[in-house]
N, C-alpha and C positions, 0 to 999 in steps of 0.2 A: 482610750486614745486611738485615733484613726491611723491606719497604716497607709503609707504612700510610697510611690516611686517617682523620683525626680528624673525627668528626661530632657536633656538639652544637647543636641547634636548638630554638628556642622554637616557631616556626611549623613544623608538621610536613608541610604540603602538599607532595607530590611526593618526600619524602625517602626513602620506602621504595624506590621505583623507582630513584632515584639511587644509593642505597646498594647495591642489588643489582647495578647496573651496575659500580660500583667493585669490589665483591667479585669479580665475574666477570673483571675486569681483573687480578686477582691481589693486590689490596690487602687487608691485614688491616684490620678495622674497629675503631677505638677509639671508644668513646662513653660518654655520661654519663646518669645519671638516667632520666628518662622517655623520652629518645630511645633509649637502649640497650634499654629494655624494649620499646618499639615495634618496633625492628628485630629483636630476638630473637623476638618473638611472630609475626613475619612470615617466620620461617625463615632469617634472615640471621645467620650466625655472627658474634658480636659480642664483643669484649673490653671489659669495663668498665674505665674509667680507673683506678679504685681497685685493681683486681686487677693492672693493669699497673704502677702506681707503688708498690703495696704500702702505700698511704696512703689510708685511708678518707675519704670526704666528711665535712666537719665544719662546725660552726656553722650548722646548718640549711641546708646546701648552699651557703653563701657561698664556701667554699673547695673546689673540685673539681679544676680543671685547672692551678692555679698550682703547678707542680712542675717541677723540672729535667728529669725524664724526658720531660715533654711539651714544654717550651720548648727543651730541648736538641735534641730530634728535629726541631723546626721550624727552629731558628736556625743550626744548624751549617753551615759552608761546605763544600759538597761537593767543592770543589777544594783544600781545605786538609787536608794529610795529618795534621797534629796534631789537628785537629778530628775527623777520621774515627777516629783511634785512640782518642780520648777517648770518643766515643759507643759505639764497639764494645766497649771495656772495660767500660762501664757497662750494656751490654745495651739500649741505646736504639734504638728503631725509627727508620727513615728516614721521617719523616712528610712525604709528598710532596703530600698534598691536605688542606686544612683547609676544612670546611664549617660555617659558624656563622651564625646570625642571633640577634638580641638580644632581651632582655627588652623588653616593649612600653611603655617609659616614656611615649612620646608618647600612646598610647591612654589610659593611666591619667591622664595630665596633663589630657586633655580632659574627663575625668569627675569629677575630684576635686581638692581643694586640701589634702587630708589629708597632712601632711608625712611621717608614718610610712609610709603606703602608697606615696607617691612615692619615698621613699628605698629602700624594699624592692624597687622596680622599676628601680633603677639597676644596670645590668649591669656587672660588673667583669671576670670571667673572659673573657666573650665578646669585648669590645673588645681585651683583651690578646692573646688568641689571633689575632684578625684582624690586628692591627697587627704582631705578630711574623711571621706568614706573609707579610703584604704587604711587610715590610722585606726578606724573603728571597725575593722573587717569582721570581728567576732559577731557583730550585730547587723552589719550592713553589707549587702552584696554589691560590689562595685564592678561596673562593666565599661571598659575603655576601648575594646576592640569589637567592631561590628561582626567579625568572623565568629565571635563566641555566642551570638544570639541563638543560633540553632541548637547548639549543645546545651545551653542553659534551659531552653524550653523543653528539651527532651529529658532533662535530668533534674528539673527544678526541685522536686520533692525530696531528693536525696543528697542535695548539696550540703556537705559538712564543713566544719571549721577549717580543715586542711585545704579544701578546695577554695574556700573564701580567701584564705591567706594567699593561695596561688594567684587568684585574680587581683588581690591587693598588690602583690609583688610586680605583676604586669604593669600596674599603674606607676609604681616608682621607677620601673625601667622606662616606661613611656615618657614620664615627665622629666626624668634625668636626661634622656636623649633629646627631648624637645628643648630644654634649656641649653644643652651643649650645642645644638644647631644654631640657636640664637646667638650665643657667645661667639661661635666660630664665624658666622656670617658678619656680625657687626664689628668684631675685633680684628678681622683679617689675620687670624691664627696667632695673635699675640699671646705670649705666655703669661699666666698669672700664677700666684702661689697655690691657688685652688682652681682646678680646671677639669671639667668633664671631657671625656673623649667621645666625640660624636661618631658613633659606629652603628651601622646596620649590618645584620647578618644577611649576606647575599645568598648563601647556600651552605648546607652541610656538605663537607667533602667525604669521599669514600673513606679516607683515613688520613692521618698526619704524615710525618716523616717516615713513620713505620706503621705497619698494619695494626698494632695494638693501641695506637693513639687516636683518639677522636679529634676531629679538626673541623674548623669552620672558616669561611671566607667572609671577613668583615670589611666594610668600606665606609667612607664618608661621602655621601651623595653630593656634597657641595664641591668636592675636589675631583676634577677630571683625571682619569688615570686608568689603571688596569681593570677596575670594575666596569669601565665603559667598553671593554673589549667586545668584539663580535667573533664568536667561534663559527667558522664556515665549514669545518669538516672535522671528523675524528672522534676519538673517545672523550669521555668527560675529563676535564682538567683536574689534575691531582694537586695536592699541597706542594709537592716538590716542583711540579711544572710551574706553578705560580711564582715560586721563589726564583726559578731560573728565568722565567719571562720578565720578571722585575729587573733583573740585571741587563738582559738584552734590551729591554724597553728604555732603560736609562741611557744606555750607550747609543741607541738609535736617536734619542733626543739630543745627546751631547755632541755628536759629530754632525757637522753641517753638510759635508759632502757625502756622496754615496759610499756607504760603509757596510761591510758584512761582519757580524760578530757571531762566533760559535761559542755557546755557553755550556759548561758541564759542571754540575754541583756548585752553582752560583758563582762561578769564576770563568773568565774567558780562557779558552784553549786555542783560539786563533782569531785574529782580527786583521782586516785589510781594507784599505781605502783605494778606490779606483773609479775613474769616470765610467768605465765599462763594468756593468753589474756582474757579468759572468767572471771577469778577471778578479773582482773583489771577492766573490765567493770562492773561486779556486785558490786564490792566494791565502785566504783565511784558512781553508781546509788544509793546505800544504803545511801549515805550521805544526799541526799535530793531528793527522788523520785518525790515529788510533783512539785518542781521547774524544774525538768528535763523534764517535759511534754512540748513538743514543742520546746525542746532545740536542740543543735548541739553536735554531738558526734565527738571527735577527737581521733584517735588512731595512735601512731607513729610506725606503723608496717604494715605488710601485713594482712589485716583483714580477719579472717578465717570464715568458714561457721557456726561454733557454735555461735560465737558472732553475726553474721548476723541474725541468726534465732531469737536470743533474742531481737535484735533491732527491728525486724519486729513485735514483740508482743506489742510494745508500739508506741506512736506517737512522732516522731522526725521530725524536718524540714530538717536537713542535716546530712550526715555522711561523715567525711573527714578521709582519710588515705593515706599513701604513696603508697599503692597498695591494690589489692583485689584478693583473690582466686576466681577462676571461679565460683565455687559453691556458694560462698558467694555473688558474684555479681548477680547471677541469683535469689537468695533468696531476695536480696534487691530490685530487679527490680519488684518483685510481688507487691510492694507498689509503684504504678505508680507516685504518687506525691512526693515521697521521693527523695530529691536531693542527689545524690551520687557523691562525688567529690574526684578525685585523685590529689594530690599535689606533686611537686618535692621537693627533699631535697636540701636545700640551707643553707646560713649562716644568722645570725641575725644582722650583721653589716650593717646598713643603716641609712640614715637621716630621722627622723620623721618630717613631716611638718604638722602643724595644723593651721587652719585659725582662726583669731579673727577679730572683726569688724574693717575693714580697714587695716588689716595687717596679718602677719604670724609669728608663732613661729617655730623655727627650732632647733632641737636638735639631738644628737647622739641617737641611739637606746639603750635601757637598756639591753645590751647584756652580762652583767656581771652575769654569771651563777655559779660563785664559792661560796664557803661557808667557808670563813675564820672567825674565831671566837675567842673570849677571854672569858674564864670562870671567872666571876666576883663574884660568890657566894662562900660560904664555901662548899656547897655540889657540888660535881663534877658530871656531867651527865654521865650515862652509855653509852657504845658504841651504843647500840640499840637506846637510846634516841637521841644521836647525829645524827644518820641516819634519825630518824623521824623529828628532828628539821631542818635538811638540806632540807628534802622533803617539810615540811610545810612552811618554809621560802621562798622556790622557788615558791610554790603555791601563797603565799601572794603577790608576785611580779605581778601577773596577776589579782588579785582581786582589785576592786575599793577601793581607800583609803576613810576612814580609814579601814584597813583590819586586821582582826584577823582570824587565821586558827587553828583549833584544829585537831590533827592527831595522829594516832597510827598505827604501822605496815605498814607504807607508804601508808596510805589511809586517806583521810579527813573524819573527823567525823562531823564537822560543820564549816561553813564559815560565818563570819560576814563582811559585806561590805557596803561602801557608807554612813556610819553614820558620823555626824559632830563631834561626841565625840568618842574617841577610846574606852573608857570603855563601851559605848553604843553598839559598834560593838561586844565587848566581850559578853555582856549580850544578844544581839540579837541572836548570834550564839548558845549560851547555851540554850536559850529558844527554838530555832528551834530543837536542839538535844533532848530536853525534850519532845517536841511534837511528835517526831518520836521514842521515847523510846530508844534513843542512850545514853549509859553511858559514860560520859567523864572522869570518875575517872581513874587516872593513865595515861592519855594521855599527849601529849606535846602541847604547844601553841606557835605560831609565830605571830609576828606583823611586818607589813611593815615599820612602823615608830617608833620612840622612845616613851616610856611612859612619858607623861608630869607630871604625878602624880603617886603615888603608888596605886591608886584605882584599876587599872587593875590587879595588883598582889594580892591585897586583895580579889578581886572577884575570881581570879583564884584559890586561896587557898580553897575557899568555895565549888568549884565544883571538887576538887581533882586533879588539874594540878600538874605534878611532875617536869616539865622542861619547860623553856621559852627561846625563842630566840627573841631578838629585837636589833635594831641598836645601842642604847645608844646615848648619846650626849645631854641629857636633863640637865638643871641646877639642876634638882632634882634626878640625877642618884644615888646619895648616899642614898637617901630615898628609892628609888626603890630597890636597892641592900639590904638595911637593911630589907625591907619587905620580900624579897625572903629568907633571912637567918632566919627571925622569923618563917617562915612557912616550912622551910626545902625544899625549891624549888631550883632546879638547874637553874642558870641564866647565859646565855651567851650573850655577845654583839658582833654583827657582824661588827659594824662600817661601814655598808653599808645600805643605805635607798633605798626602792623601791616604792616610791609613784606612783600611777597611777590614775590620775584625769580624 
């Protein structure tokens, strides 16, 4: 039985050298279309698949290799005598090597939404060949990455079953990703009972949350976001940096006016909105300058030189903006370790995927940035208070639950996060403000979830809160409203919760 290598590749880089190597090793070369033409033109004796099968390519090339003489030569068991008799009787080659790469669906998907063009770039024969060869890896060497050609040529005579299995697993990873990208592009992220997650590894990170943990940065190339960032200065981004950048980035996209957010451990420690970028930064910093140390700055604007100068006067890990003035960038670069990151504008609609032990949680992103509200107290909030409540409630969306935000003049005065009791978050934030000599009297208060008891309103009255926004929906809402009326506090229900665990 004659041994053969089947070669059918879209990307031709390196294939001539690899095919010559295989031919010199005594393999007959089976090939298709443009690959066969390229190999023949370079003096490599090549058998066209259609001549081997006796069946011409058809349907504009949609059907080329889907034939028993091809798949029989790949899939027969070499240690099964009946299989061997069958393929010998049919004159089928022993296809020991399969070299295939696929139509560039991903590249096309990044350029167009034209469904006809997308469908025409869905490879059928390629994945079928690869999966067949991978299934029979004990007898067939399958190659799906052109980067492996050189290694294979250097180690061909010592490739064992363990290495063959490794190449086979690369195939299943490749075809799984390929199908996930097709599903993602054509279904517009719809959820199905069975769905692959289209993920490419952008890079291996130095380590994870802690030095003993390995970590990688994966992304979906069809979704614009953090993976499209441009690092302009500083050390390599860490796992924790990326987590914090994610929060800053979401806030930058969610606030429409110039806003500065300072993030620490994936939660805001100061946020301010102001037409003057410098004032936005200084007001955000004033909320909690202690926690801001070593934090991440996010500004949804083109960062100017004045703010850049102020940033260089303190220690931060990362500065994130949509763009940077040239002078600002030069100032920031004087801090050689400061990571300076430019991010693209995009939308907040995406699927959030979070792992749990042995499974995944998948949900839509919390992209609801509106502020619909119902006044439920006797006292009506003033227009300026409504604006502050809207601002504070949006900030609470990004703070860890249970979250309480005190704000005035579109700047946070104190933020309480991550407490297991909501009133404890209120108390913690107030204590932090007291330590920093920040007066909360006359400001507003926002909560990401409803008040289960009136105790948070009781506490708010003692520190001078004048208006409160919370979702409502507690069985004790009447008690909460009664408390607000007793203290003359304006209370609005948003009927929208923004938990962030």
